[in-house]
N, C-alpha and C positions, 0 to 999 in steps of 0.2 A: 504494500500500500504506500503510495506516495504521500509525503507530507508537504502541504503548501505553506510557504512562508509569506506572511503578510507584513508589509512595512507600514507602520502607522506614522502619519505625518502630524507633527504638533506645531502649533503656531503660538508664539508668545503674545499675550495681550499687550496692547500698546500701553506704555507707562505715561502717567500724567506728568506735566512739566513740574508741578509742585503739588503740595497737599492742602494748600489754603482753601478752606471751604469744602473740602472733600469729605465724604462719609467713608470712614475706614472700618472695616470689619476685621476682627482679630479672632482667629480660630485656634483654640488650644487643642492639642492632640490627645489629651487624656493622661499624659505622663506627669509624674511629680514635678512641680514647679513651673509647668508650662503656663498656667494662669497667672502666677506671680510675675513671670517674665513679661507676659503680655500687658499686665497692668502697669509695669514700669515703662514699657515701650509706649503705651497709650499716653502717659504723661509727657514723654519726650516728643511724641508726634504732635501733641496739642501745643506744647510750649515752644518748641523750636521750629516746627514746620506749619503751624496754623491749621492742623486738621480740625474739622468741625465736630462732627458727631462720631463717637467711637463706640462700637459694640463688641463686647467680648462674648463669644459663644464657645462651647466645647463639644467635643465628641466623646462618646462613652469610653473609648479605649484606643490606645495607639495601634493596636493590632487590627482595628476595623476601620473601614472607610467611613467618612462622615455620612450620616443619613441624608437622603436626597432632600428632605424638607429643610434641613439646616443649610445645605448648599443653595437651594432655591431661594431661601430668605436672604442669604448673603448676596447672591447675584441680583436680587430684586432691589435691595435697599442699600447697597454699598457701591462706592466708586472704585475702591481698592480693598483687597483682602490680603492679610498677612497671616501665615500660619507658623506655629512654633512648636518645637519639641522641648521637653524638659529633661530633668535628671540632675 
């Protein structure tokens, strides 16, 4: 039996010039300290870069993908999303 190899093409999302007035989503991956890291990052993004609204959400485990409803909410309500690992 022949195995077909499929090459998936990925495209990076365009990056905004700056974060002033942007809605930023922060996705914690479920590892220890990921939320703490993102809370500190949120402060920096607001103070240094003028990010407007920041939303920190999490997924249940680093071993699982984020639920579709979480990703859909981030996509619908955020201009930029940052994800972080912890430990």
